[in-house]
C-alpha positions as CSV (number, residue, x, y, z in Angstrom):
1,M,80.2,64.1,109.7
2,A,80.9,61.6,112.8
3,K,82.0,62.1,116.0
4,K,85.5,60.5,116.8
5,K,86.1,58.7,119.9
6,A,88.9,59.3,122.3
7,P,91.9,57.0,121.8
8,E,91.9,53.8,123.7
9,E,95.4,54.6,125.1
10,G,93.9,57.3,127.3
11,A,91.7,54.7,129.1
12,K,94.8,52.6,129.5
13,H,96.8,55.0,131.0
14,K,94.2,57.5,132.6
15,N,95.7,56.4,136.5
16,N,99.3,56.6,135.4
17,P,100.6,60.1,136.6
18,N,103.8,59.8,134.0
19,V,101.5,59.8,131.1
20,I,100.1,63.4,130.1
21,G,97.9,64.6,127.3
22,L,97.0,61.2,125.6
23,R,93.5,61.6,126.2
24,A,92.0,64.0,123.6
25,E,88.5,64.8,122.7
26,V,87.4,65.6,118.8
27,L,84.4,68.0,118.8
28,E,82.0,68.1,115.7
29,Q,82.4,71.3,113.8
30,P,79.6,71.9,111.0
31,I,81.3,72.6,107.7
32,T,79.4,76.0,107.4
33,E,81.2,77.2,110.6
34,T,84.5,75.8,109.3
35,L,84.2,77.9,106.2
36,E,82.9,80.9,108.0
37,V,85.6,80.8,110.9
38,N,88.5,79.3,109.0
39,Y,88.2,80.0,105.1
40,M,86.4,83.2,104.9
41,P,88.9,85.2,106.7
42,Y,91.5,83.8,104.4
43,A,89.7,84.5,101.3
44,M,89.0,88.3,102.4
45,S,92.9,88.8,103.4
46,V,93.7,87.3,99.9
47,I,91.1,89.8,98.3
48,V,91.8,92.9,100.2
49,S,95.3,92.8,101.3
50,R,96.9,91.0,98.5
51,A,95.6,90.4,95.0
52,I,93.3,93.1,93.8
53,P,94.4,96.8,93.3
54,E,92.8,99.8,94.6
55,I,92.0,103.2,93.0
56,D,95.5,104.2,93.3
57,G,96.6,101.5,91.1
58,F,98.5,99.6,93.8
59,K,98.4,96.5,95.6
60,P,99.2,96.4,99.5
61,S,102.8,94.8,98.4
62,H,103.6,97.6,96.0
63,R,102.3,100.5,98.2
64,K,104.6,99.3,101.0
65,L,107.9,98.8,98.7
66,L,107.3,102.4,97.1
67,Y,106.5,104.1,100.6
68,T,109.6,102.3,102.2
69,M,111.8,103.4,99.2
70,Y,110.4,107.0,99.9
71,K,111.3,107.1,103.4
72,M,114.9,105.8,102.5
73,G,115.4,108.8,100.5
74,L,115.6,107.1,97.4
75,L,113.5,109.6,95.3
76,T,116.0,111.9,95.2
77,G,119.1,110.3,96.5
78,A,121.6,107.6,94.8
79,R,120.9,104.0,94.1
80,T,121.2,101.6,96.9
81,K,121.5,97.9,96.8
82,S,118.5,95.9,96.5
83,A,118.9,93.9,99.2
84,N,119.1,96.8,101.4
85,I,115.7,98.0,100.3
86,V,114.1,94.4,100.8
87,G,115.4,94.4,104.3
88,Q,113.8,97.6,105.1
89,T,110.5,96.9,103.2
90,M,110.1,94.0,105.5
91,K,109.0,96.5,108.5
92,L,106.1,97.0,106.6
93,N,105.6,93.9,104.5
94,P,106.2,90.6,106.6
95,H,105.7,88.0,103.5
96,G,109.5,87.3,102.9
97,D,112.4,88.9,101.2
98,A,111.7,86.7,97.9
99,A,108.2,88.1,97.7
100,I,109.3,91.6,98.4
101,Y,112.1,91.5,95.6
102,D,109.9,90.0,93.1
103,T,107.6,92.9,93.5
104,M,110.6,95.2,93.1
105,V,111.6,93.4,89.9
106,R,108.0,93.7,88.3
107,L,108.1,97.4,88.9
108,S,111.6,98.2,87.4
109,R,112.8,99.7,84.3
110,G,115.0,96.6,83.5
111,Y,112.2,94.2,83.6
112,G,110.2,96.3,81.4
113,A,106.8,95.2,82.4
114,L,105.2,98.9,82.9
115,L,104.7,101.8,80.4
116,H,106.3,104.0,83.2
117,P,108.7,102.0,85.5
118,L,108.6,102.9,89.0
119,V,111.9,101.7,90.1
120,D,115.1,103.0,88.4
121,S,117.1,99.7,88.3
122,K,120.7,98.9,87.7
123,G,121.7,95.3,86.8
124,N,120.1,92.3,85.4
125,F,116.4,92.5,86.3
126,G,115.3,89.8,83.8
127,K,112.8,90.7,80.9
128,V,109.1,90.5,80.9
129,Y,109.0,89.0,77.4
130,S,111.4,86.1,78.4
131,R,110.3,83.1,80.4
132,D,113.6,81.9,81.0
133,M,115.8,84.8,81.6
134,A,116.2,85.0,85.4
135,W,116.9,88.1,87.0
136,A,119.9,88.6,89.5
137,A,119.9,88.0,93.4
138,S,119.1,91.4,95.3
139,R,122.8,91.5,96.6
140,Y,124.2,92.2,93.1
141,T,121.5,94.8,91.8
142,E,120.7,98.5,92.7
143,A,117.7,100.3,92.4
144,R,116.0,104.0,93.3
145,L,112.7,105.5,92.9
146,D,111.9,106.6,89.3
147,N,111.0,110.3,88.6
148,I,107.4,109.6,88.3
149,C,107.0,108.5,91.6
150,S,107.3,112.4,92.6
151,E,103.7,112.5,91.4
152,F,102.7,109.6,94.2
153,F,104.4,111.3,97.2
154,R,104.2,115.1,96.4
155,D,101.4,115.9,99.1
156,I,101.6,112.8,101.4
157,D,102.8,114.9,104.2
158,Q,100.0,117.1,103.9
159,D,97.1,114.9,105.1
160,T,95.9,114.1,101.8
161,V,95.6,110.3,102.8
162,D,94.8,108.3,105.7
163,F,97.6,106.4,107.5
164,A,97.4,103.0,109.6
165,D,99.8,101.0,111.8
166,N,101.9,98.4,110.3
167,Y,101.6,94.8,111.2
168,D,103.2,95.1,114.6
169,G,102.4,98.8,115.5
170,S,105.7,100.1,115.4
171,M,105.3,102.6,112.7
172,K,102.5,104.1,110.3
173,E,102.2,103.5,106.6
174,P,99.6,105.1,104.1
175,T,96.6,103.3,103.2
176,L,96.6,104.8,99.5
177,L,99.1,106.9,97.9
178,P,97.8,110.4,96.6
179,T,98.6,109.9,93.0
180,T,98.0,113.1,90.8
181,F,97.0,111.2,87.8
182,P,94.8,107.9,87.3
183,N,97.8,105.5,87.7
184,V,95.2,102.7,88.0
185,L,94.6,102.9,84.2
186,V,98.4,103.7,83.4
187,S,100.2,100.8,85.2
188,S,98.9,97.4,84.2
189,N,98.0,94.9,87.0
190,M,97.1,91.3,87.4
191,G,96.1,89.4,90.5
192,I,94.1,86.0,91.4
193,A,92.3,86.0,94.7
194,V,90.1,83.6,96.1
195,G,87.0,83.5,93.9
196,M,87.9,86.3,91.9
197,A,90.7,87.9,89.6
198,S,91.8,91.3,88.3
199,N,93.5,92.0,85.2
200,I,93.8,95.6,84.3
201,C,95.6,96.7,80.8
202,G,97.8,99.7,80.7
203,F,96.9,102.7,78.9
204,N,99.1,105.5,77.5
205,L,99.7,108.2,80.1
206,G,98.9,111.3,77.8
207,E,95.6,109.8,76.7
208,V,94.7,109.0,80.2
209,C,95.6,112.6,81.4
210,D,93.5,114.0,78.4
211,A,90.6,111.8,78.9
212,T,90.7,112.6,82.7
213,I,90.6,116.2,82.0
214,E,87.8,115.9,79.4
215,F,85.9,113.9,82.2
216,L,86.4,116.4,84.6
217,K,84.9,119.0,82.2
218,N,82.2,116.7,80.8
219,P,81.4,113.4,82.6
220,E,79.5,112.4,79.3
221,C,82.6,112.8,76.9
222,D,83.4,110.3,74.3
223,L,86.2,108.5,76.1
224,L,86.9,106.0,73.3
225,G,87.6,109.1,71.1
226,I,90.2,110.3,73.4
227,L,91.5,107.1,75.1
228,K,91.8,105.5,72.0
229,A,93.0,102.1,73.0
230,P,95.4,100.2,75.6
231,D,99.1,100.5,75.3
232,F,101.7,98.1,76.4
233,P,105.4,98.2,77.2
234,T,106.1,95.3,74.7
235,G,104.7,97.1,72.0
236,G,103.1,95.2,69.3
237,E,100.0,95.8,67.1
238,L,96.4,96.2,68.6
239,L,93.7,95.2,66.3
240,Y,91.1,97.7,66.7
241,D,87.5,96.6,67.1
242,G,85.3,99.6,68.0
243,G,82.2,97.4,69.5
244,E,84.5,95.2,71.7
245,L,86.6,98.2,73.0
246,S,83.4,100.3,73.6
247,N,82.0,97.3,75.6
248,I,85.3,97.1,77.8
249,Y,85.1,100.5,78.5
250,R,81.7,100.3,79.4
251,T,81.6,97.1,81.4
252,G,85.3,96.6,82.3
253,R,85.2,93.1,80.8
254,G,86.1,91.9,77.2
255,S,89.2,91.0,75.2
256,F,91.1,92.3,72.2
257,K,93.8,90.9,69.9
258,V,97.4,92.2,69.9
259,R,99.9,90.8,67.5
260,S,103.5,91.0,66.8
261,K,105.6,93.4,64.7
262,W,107.7,92.2,62.0
263,R,109.8,93.1,58.9
264,Y,111.1,91.1,55.9
265,L,114.5,91.1,55.2
266,K,114.7,90.4,51.1
267,A,118.3,90.4,51.0
268,E,118.8,87.7,53.4
269,N,115.3,85.9,53.1
270,L,114.1,86.0,56.6
271,I,111.8,87.4,58.9
272,E,112.6,89.5,62.0
273,I,110.0,89.6,64.9
274,Y,111.1,92.4,67.1
275,E,108.0,93.1,69.3
276,I,105.5,90.6,70.7
277,P,102.1,90.6,72.5
278,Y,102.5,91.6,76.3
279,S,100.6,88.3,77.2
280,T,103.2,85.8,75.9
281,T,107.1,85.2,75.9
282,V,109.6,84.6,73.0
283,E,110.0,80.8,74.3
284,A,106.4,80.3,74.3
285,I,106.3,81.4,70.5
286,M,109.4,79.3,69.5
287,D,108.1,76.3,71.2
288,K,104.8,76.5,69.3
289,V,106.6,77.2,65.8
290,A,108.8,74.1,66.6
291,E,105.7,72.1,67.2
292,L,104.1,73.1,64.0
293,I,107.3,72.5,61.8
294,K,107.4,69.2,63.5
295,S,103.8,68.0,62.7
296,G,104.2,69.1,59.2
297,K,101.7,72.1,59.4
298,I,104.4,74.6,58.4
299,K,106.9,73.8,55.8
300,E,108.2,77.2,54.7
301,I,110.6,77.8,57.6
302,A,114.0,76.6,57.3
303,D,115.2,77.8,60.7
304,M,114.2,79.8,63.5
305,R,116.5,81.4,66.3
306,D,116.5,83.7,69.2
307,E,118.9,86.9,68.4
308,T,117.8,88.9,71.2
309,D,120.8,91.3,72.5
310,L,121.3,94.3,74.2
311,T,119.3,96.5,71.4
312,G,116.2,94.4,72.3
313,L,114.2,91.5,71.4
314,K,114.9,89.8,67.8
315,L,113.5,86.6,66.6
316,A,115.0,85.5,63.3
317,I,113.0,83.2,60.9
318,D,114.9,81.9,57.8
319,L,112.5,81.0,55.0
320,K,112.8,78.6,52.4
321,R,113.0,79.7,48.6
322,G,109.8,81.0,47.2
323,T,107.8,81.4,50.4
324,D,105.5,84.4,50.7
325,P,106.3,86.4,53.9
326,D,102.9,87.7,54.4
327,K,100.8,84.4,54.0
328,L,103.5,82.7,56.2
329,M,103.0,85.5,58.9
330,Q,99.0,85.3,58.7
331,K,99.5,81.4,59.3
332,L,101.6,82.0,62.2
333,F,99.4,84.6,63.4
334,R,96.6,82.1,63.6
335,S,98.3,79.2,65.0
336,T,101.0,80.7,67.6
337,P,101.1,83.3,70.4
338,M,102.5,85.8,67.7
339,M,98.9,87.0,68.1
340,D,97.2,86.7,71.4
341,S,94.2,87.9,73.0
342,F,94.3,90.1,76.1
343,G,91.3,89.5,78.5
344,C,90.4,92.5,80.6
345,N,88.8,92.1,84.2
346,F,88.8,95.7,85.7
347,N,88.3,94.5,89.3
348,I,89.5,97.1,91.7
349,L,88.9,97.5,95.4
350,I,86.9,100.5,96.3
351,A,86.3,101.2,99.9
352,G,87.4,97.7,100.7
353,M,84.9,96.1,98.5
354,P,86.0,94.6,95.1
355,R,84.0,96.3,92.0
356,V,84.4,95.4,88.4
357,M,84.4,98.9,86.6
358,G,84.3,100.2,83.4
359,V,86.8,103.1,82.3
360,R,84.2,105.8,82.9
361,E,83.2,104.3,86.3
362,I,87.0,104.1,87.3
363,L,87.4,107.9,86.3
364,D,84.4,108.6,88.3
365,E,85.8,107.1,91.5
366,W,89.2,108.3,91.0
367,T,88.4,111.9,90.6
368,A,86.0,111.7,93.5
369,W,88.9,110.1,95.6
370,R,91.1,112.8,94.1
371,M,89.0,115.7,94.8
372,D,88.9,114.8,98.3
373,S,92.7,114.4,98.6
374,V,93.1,117.8,97.2
375,R,90.4,119.3,99.8
376,R,92.5,117.7,102.6
377,R,95.7,118.9,101.3
378,T,94.2,122.9,101.0
379,Y,92.4,122.4,104.5
380,F,95.7,121.2,105.9
381,V,97.8,124.2,104.5
382,M,94.8,126.6,105.3
383,K,94.7,125.3,108.9
384,K,98.6,126.1,109.1
385,K,98.2,129.5,108.0
386,Q,95.2,129.9,110.4
387,D,97.6,129.0,113.2
388,K,100.1,131.4,111.9
389,L,97.7,134.3,111.6
390,H,96.4,133.5,115.2
391,L,99.9,134.3,116.5
392,L,100.5,137.4,114.5
393,K,97.2,138.5,116.0
394,G,98.4,138.0,119.5
395,L,101.6,139.5,118.6
396,K,99.7,142.6,117.4
397,K,98.3,143.3,120.7
398,I,101.5,143.5,122.2
399,L,102.7,146.2,119.5
400,L,100.7,149.0,121.7
401,D,102.9,148.5,124.6
402,I,106.3,146.5,124.2
403,D,107.6,148.1,127.4
404,R,104.6,146.5,129.2
405,A,105.1,143.0,128.0
406,I,108.8,143.2,129.2
407,K,107.7,144.6,132.5
408,I,105.4,141.6,132.9
409,I,108.0,139.4,132.1
410,R,110.7,140.7,134.4
411,E,108.3,141.1,137.3
412,T,107.1,137.5,137.2
413,E,109.0,135.6,140.1
414,E,108.1,132.1,138.6
415,D,108.9,130.9,135.0
416,S,105.5,129.1,135.0
417,E,103.5,132.2,135.7
418,V,104.9,134.1,132.8
419,I,102.2,132.7,130.3
420,P,99.4,133.1,132.5
421,N,100.4,136.9,133.2
422,L,101.0,137.7,129.6
423,M,97.4,136.2,129.0
424,I,95.8,138.5,131.5
425,G,97.8,141.5,130.7
426,F,97.0,141.5,127.0
427,G,94.0,139.6,126.7
428,I,95.4,136.7,124.8
429,D,95.2,132.9,124.9
430,D,98.1,130.5,126.1
431,I,99.3,129.8,122.2
432,Q,99.7,133.5,121.6
433,A,101.3,134.1,124.9
434,E,103.7,131.2,124.5
435,Y,104.9,132.7,121.0
436,V,105.3,136.1,122.5
437,A,107.2,134.7,125.3
438,D,109.5,132.9,123.1
439,I,110.4,136.0,120.9
440,K,114.2,136.7,120.9
441,L,115.5,139.4,123.3
442,R,116.8,140.8,119.6
443,N,113.5,140.7,117.8
444,I,111.4,142.8,120.3
445,N,112.1,146.1,118.4
446,K,109.1,147.6,116.8
447,E,110.5,147.2,113.3
448,Y,110.6,143.5,113.5
449,I,107.0,143.3,115.1
450,L,105.7,145.8,112.4
451,R,107.2,143.6,109.7
452,R,105.7,140.5,111.1
453,I,102.2,142.1,111.4
454,E,102.1,143.4,107.8
455,E,101.9,139.5,106.9
456,T,98.6,139.4,108.5
457,S,96.6,140.8,105.6
458,D,98.2,138.8,103.0
459,L,97.4,135.8,105.4
460,E,93.8,136.6,105.6
461,A,93.6,136.9,101.8
462,E,95.4,133.3,101.3
463,I,93.1,131.8,104.1
464,A,90.0,133.2,102.2
465,D,91.1,131.9,99.2
466,L,92.0,128.4,100.4
467,Q,88.6,128.3,102.2
468,D,87.1,129.1,98.7
469,I,88.9,126.2,97.1
470,V,87.7,124.1,99.9
471,N,84.0,125.0,99.2
472,N,84.1,125.2,95.4
473,P,84.3,121.9,93.6
474,G,84.7,123.7,90.4
475,R,88.2,125.1,91.7
476,V,89.3,121.7,93.1
477,K,88.5,120.4,89.5
478,K,90.8,122.9,88.1
479,L,93.6,122.5,90.3
480,I,93.3,118.6,89.3
481,I,93.3,119.5,85.6
482,A,96.4,121.8,86.1
483,E,98.2,118.9,87.7
484,L,97.2,116.4,85.0
485,Q,98.6,118.9,82.4
486,N,101.9,119.0,84.3
487,V,102.2,115.3,84.3
488,K,101.5,114.9,80.7
489,K,104.0,117.4,79.9
490,K,106.6,116.1,82.3
491,F,106.3,112.3,81.7
492,A,104.0,111.5,78.8
493,V,105.6,109.4,75.9
494,P,104.6,108.3,72.4
495,R,102.5,105.0,72.1
496,R,104.2,101.9,72.1
497,T,101.5,99.6,70.8
498,D,100.2,100.7,67.2
499,I,96.7,100.7,66.6
500,I,95.7,98.8,63.3
501,Y,92.2,100.0,62.1
502,E,90.2,97.7,59.8
503,H,90.6,99.6,56.7
504,Q,94.6,99.1,57.4
505,M,94.5,95.5,58.0
506,A,95.9,93.4,55.1
507,A,93.0,91.2,54.0
508,E,93.7,88.0,56.1
509,P,94.5,85.3,53.3
510,D,92.0,82.3,54.1
511,P,93.7,78.9,54.0
512,E,92.1,78.3,50.8
513,E,94.4,75.6,50.1
514,E,93.2,73.5,53.5
515,I,89.5,74.0,52.5
516,P,88.3,71.5,49.7
517,D,86.1,73.4,47.1
518,Y,83.1,71.6,45.7
519,P,79.5,72.4,44.7
520,A,76.8,72.0,47.2
521,T,73.1,73.1,47.7
522,A,72.3,75.1,51.0
523,F,69.1,74.8,52.5
524,L,67.4,77.1,55.1
525,S,64.2,76.5,57.0
526,R,61.8,79.3,58.3
527,E,62.8,78.5,61.9
528,G,66.6,78.9,61.0
529,Y,67.8,75.2,60.4
530,F,70.7,75.2,57.9
531,K,71.9,72.3,55.9
532,K,74.5,72.0,53.1
533,I,74.0,69.0,50.9
534,T,76.7,67.7,48.1
535,A,75.1,67.1,44.7
536,A,75.9,63.0,45.0
537,S,73.9,63.2,48.3
538,L,71.1,65.3,46.8
539,R,70.7,62.9,43.9
540,M,70.2,59.9,46.2
541,N,67.3,61.8,48.2
542,S,66.0,65.0,47.4
543,E,63.1,65.2,49.6
544,Q,64.0,67.5,52.7
545,K,62.9,66.9,56.4
546,Y,62.0,69.7,58.5
547,K,60.6,70.0,62.0
548,E,56.9,69.8,62.8
549,G,55.7,73.4,61.9
550,D,58.5,74.3,60.0
551,G,59.2,74.4,56.4
552,P,61.4,75.5,53.4
553,F,62.5,79.2,53.5
554,L,65.6,79.8,51.3
555,Q,67.8,77.6,49.0
556,W,71.1,78.4,47.3
557,E,73.4,76.7,44.9
558,C,77.0,77.4,46.2
559,T,80.5,76.0,47.0
560,N,81.9,75.0,50.1
561,R,84.2,77.9,50.3
562,D,81.4,80.6,50.1
563,E,80.2,82.9,53.0
564,L,77.1,83.2,54.7
565,L,75.3,86.1,56.0
566,V,72.8,85.6,58.8
567,F,70.6,88.5,60.0
568,T,68.8,88.6,63.3
569,D,65.8,90.4,64.8
570,A,68.4,92.5,66.8
571,Q,69.9,94.2,63.8
572,Q,72.9,92.1,63.8
573,C,74.7,90.1,61.0
574,Y,76.6,87.2,61.9
575,K,79.2,86.0,59.2
576,T,80.1,82.5,58.7
577,R,81.5,80.1,56.0
578,L,79.8,77.2,54.6
579,S,83.1,75.0,55.4
580,D,82.4,75.5,59.1
581,F,79.2,73.3,58.5
582,D,79.3,69.4,57.9
583,D,77.9,68.1,54.7
584,A,74.4,66.9,55.8
585,K,71.7,64.7,54.3
586,A,68.3,65.5,53.1
587,S,67.0,63.3,56.3
588,V,68.4,65.4,58.9
589,L,67.0,68.7,60.2
590,G,70.6,70.5,60.0
591,D,72.5,72.9,62.1
592,Y,70.3,75.4,64.3
593,L,71.7,78.8,63.2
594,P,71.1,80.5,66.6
595,T,73.1,78.0,68.5
596,K,75.6,77.2,65.9
597,L,76.6,80.9,65.7
598,G,76.2,82.1,69.3
599,F,73.2,84.2,69.0
600,D,72.9,86.5,72.0
601,E,70.1,85.8,74.6
602,G,66.6,86.4,73.1
603,E,68.0,87.0,69.7
604,G,65.9,85.5,66.7
605,F,66.8,84.6,63.0
606,V,65.0,86.8,60.3
607,W,66.9,86.2,57.2
608,A,70.0,85.1,55.2
609,C,71.9,85.3,52.1
610,I,75.2,84.2,50.3
611,P,77.0,87.5,49.2
612,G,79.3,85.7,46.8
613,D,81.8,88.6,45.7
614,Y,79.9,91.2,47.2
615,S,78.7,92.9,44.4
616,G,75.2,93.9,44.2
617,N,72.7,95.1,46.9
618,L,70.6,94.2,49.8
619,L,67.1,95.6,49.8
620,F,65.2,95.6,53.3
621,F,61.7,96.2,53.5
622,F,60.2,97.5,56.9
623,K,56.5,97.2,58.4
624,N,56.4,101.0,58.4
625,G,56.3,101.4,54.6
626,K,60.1,102.0,54.0
627,A,62.7,100.2,52.0
628,A,66.4,100.7,52.3
629,R,68.9,99.7,49.4
630,V,72.4,99.2,50.9
631,E,75.5,98.1,49.0
632,L,76.6,94.5,49.9
633,A,80.1,95.8,49.9
634,A,79.2,97.3,53.3
635,Y,78.9,93.8,54.8
636,Q,82.6,92.7,53.4
637,T,85.5,93.0,56.1
638,Q,89.2,92.6,55.7
639,T,89.4,90.6,58.9
640,R,87.4,87.6,59.9
641,R,84.9,89.2,62.1
642,K,82.2,86.9,63.2
643,K,79.4,89.6,64.1
644,L,78.4,92.9,62.8
645,T,76.0,95.3,64.8
646,G,73.9,97.8,63.2
647,A,73.2,95.5,60.2
648,Y,70.0,97.4,59.4
649,S,67.9,100.0,60.7
650,D,66.0,99.4,64.0
651,K,63.5,102.0,63.6
652,S,60.7,99.5,62.3
653,P,60.5,95.6,62.2
654,L,61.7,93.8,59.2
655,A,59.2,92.8,56.9
656,A,61.4,91.3,53.9
657,A,64.8,91.2,52.5
658,F,66.3,90.5,49.3
659,L,69.7,90.1,47.5
660,L,69.8,92.1,44.3
661,R,72.0,91.2,41.4
662,E,70.2,93.4,38.9
663,D,67.0,95.5,39.3
664,L,63.5,94.1,39.0
665,E,60.1,94.7,39.8
666,L,58.5,94.0,43.3
667,A,55.0,93.9,44.4
668,V,54.4,95.1,48.2
669,I,51.2,94.3,50.0
670,S,49.9,95.7,53.3
671,T,47.8,94.1,55.8
672,E,44.9,96.3,54.5
673,G,44.9,94.3,51.3
674,R,46.5,97.2,49.4
675,C,49.2,96.4,46.8
676,M,51.7,98.5,44.8
677,V,54.3,97.5,42.4
678,F,57.3,99.5,41.8
679,H,60.9,99.1,40.1
680,T,64.0,98.8,42.4
681,A,65.9,101.2,40.2
682,A,64.0,103.9,41.9
683,L,65.8,103.3,45.2
684,A,69.2,104.8,45.3
685,P,71.9,102.2,47.0
686,K,73.4,103.5,50.5
687,A,76.9,102.8,51.9
688,T,75.5,103.1,55.5
689,R,74.1,99.7,56.8
690,S,71.8,101.3,59.4
691,T,70.0,103.9,57.0
692,Q,66.4,104.2,57.5
693,G,65.6,104.1,53.9
694,V,62.7,106.1,51.8
695,N,59.3,106.0,52.2
696,V,57.6,103.4,49.4
697,M,54.2,102.7,50.7
698,T,52.0,105.1,52.4
699,L,50.2,103.2,55.3
700,K,47.1,104.1,57.5
701,P,48.0,103.9,61.1
702,K,46.5,100.6,61.9
703,Y,48.1,98.8,58.9
704,S,51.7,97.6,57.9
705,V,53.7,95.8,55.1
706,E,52.7,92.3,55.0
707,T,54.2,90.6,51.9
708,V,57.1,91.6,49.2
709,K,57.5,89.5,46.5
710,P,59.3,89.6,42.9
711,L,56.4,90.4,40.7
712,G,57.1,87.3,38.6
713,D,56.4,85.2,41.5
714,T,52.9,86.8,42.1
715,P,49.4,85.8,40.4
716,I,48.7,89.6,39.8
717,V,47.2,90.0,36.5
718,N,46.1,93.7,36.3
719,I,49.7,95.1,36.8
720,S,49.3,98.4,35.7
721,R,46.5,99.1,38.2
722,Y,49.3,98.7,41.2
723,R,52.2,100.1,39.4
724,A,53.7,103.2,41.0
725,R,54.6,106.4,38.8
726,S,56.1,108.1,41.9
727,L,57.0,107.1,45.3
728,P,55.2,106.8,48.0
729,I,52.0,105.7,47.2
730,A,49.1,103.9,49.2
731,G,48.6,101.3,46.4
732,A,45.1,99.9,45.2
733,L,43.0,97.3,46.8
734,L,43.7,93.8,45.3
735,R,41.1,92.4,43.1
736,E,39.8,89.0,43.3
737,E,41.5,87.8,40.2
738,D,44.9,89.2,41.5
739,R,44.8,87.3,44.8
740,G,45.5,83.9,43.3
741,E,44.2,80.8,44.8
742,E,46.4,81.2,47.9
743,Q,47.4,83.7,50.1
744,M,51.0,84.8,49.5
745,T,53.4,84.3,52.2
746,L,56.3,86.4,53.4
747,L,59.6,85.3,51.8
């Protein structure tokens, strides 16, 4: 950081009175001060005032536009030109007419970016699923507020939210809109700020209302069972992954896959795509398909065209003769944006601070804010009634002597003395006296005054009821629940995005024709190093290399297309294919599975197997003496999921595991030196992966299962001594001749 000198020209002309301002001095400014003074205010402005939505589900640009339209009477009135709305909105939003109109377009029914559009539009507003379909200029289109906006402005005049000055202090605008339902979860929202972003997917309004009602009744309710999955205005099919959605609901971060809807017209031998993922466009899909056709990766398509019309989106794909439409679509899903991931980042401003929250936390914040709004509304109404009651109490006092009140007014010479004289004469305050003095001459009869005074008891009851609501959170929740039920009844619509559960998914065909199939031998070390070696390479060198301190653990004869199941100490199972591993040589260490498969932090390798056709069972032995026999089919999935949670019981550490194609006898040895032999047919197979199993070996408190081996692989001679007649048993102490020359090791 150098200090700049003043220009030489300044010295040249310093005595010339006609030369002004040539001499300038540039001062040093530390970079930290530049960031703090110049950059930080800009960054905070973008985060707080532009890009991140708040708990009502709106960014400031949305809120300013909708409030302007509300004040223009467009909630109940006819549509007006969009240009008129844009001009009026500039009183609140000084960022230019183009930005305001872009905001209106994205909220409109015509554009279709929201499940429940907020702007009822007329004219060409473009389409969210098209990159190139431009919307018409604001002078050609018309708009008004959609009916659902009545739920945003219902109580806005009853002190439910705070108001602040606009940018020039000429008018007030609301800091939030008092939404009667969690609009933050219903209206999708995306924003990119400085150093952070927000991407909130939309949920079905009916499901959101049901989930909020259940949350108000029981904050620990199962949200995933009620709020099934996100819902998108462009439809499509959401591939349901319970674990990933549960993580999104808990943390506010994660992703899920949405794919296009399609149908096959056999008579015309073509495929029609009629719904696509929310995060892509028809142009992006067509460009990618054209690229694949040009590169020769897809040869089944004769032609593809966009046939979108007034009835909606439609992409037509003409097929060549003999093409299997299901296999082609699976290939297109893998290779094009016809199937796309939606990344969630539920970043919301709470009291001016950005926070990434899960669905439960969002509902917690929304209900707390909404309860405060309802209390404020109730207090506002109660205060109005209290003021009215106060006036009626003053009116009641003059009922006893109406003639005296008239006499006081008539005998008062100056107008300014009327109120003080009434206050003195009847012992009422200035507000009550002003009210009495303003009564019309025709209304000073006793009947009118008695009729008004009769309202007093009703008002007192109403005020007491309203005060109870203000003080009773349970009653406030009941009011919110009633409002949510009303919103659901009036505005809820069926889901647009279908949920495809795992058992409904067609088995995703693997591109077998693209994967060469050949025999190989797989080796796995104790520490988790894996290598796949071809027969030719193995013949050249069969001596395997291992890391120092490591050694052989498992070995299989396999093919390149086989799957591999890898089990970890965190009770998770990672699924991969042998084709994902490069062919190796005996002289290399191989691939380290925790790194190759992306294990979670702190997760360690335990065991692995090649399941083949998923017939047979897995047998898990635990340190506590229990054994669980699980059907191998429980690990087979229709989709290519990379990780299964709850792969086996977490009640005790795993001692050993086996892949059983047929039953056999096993020897179980404890750390006490006891052994028992039993036949695996005694264990009934279970379909649940996380089953705790049954007790096989009874152990004393200090001891645990140490070794499990097939009986044929042990040096045991006196087999009958250890064979179990019933389960569980403690086993017998190993004799010297049954121990063998070497200590048995854990498989």
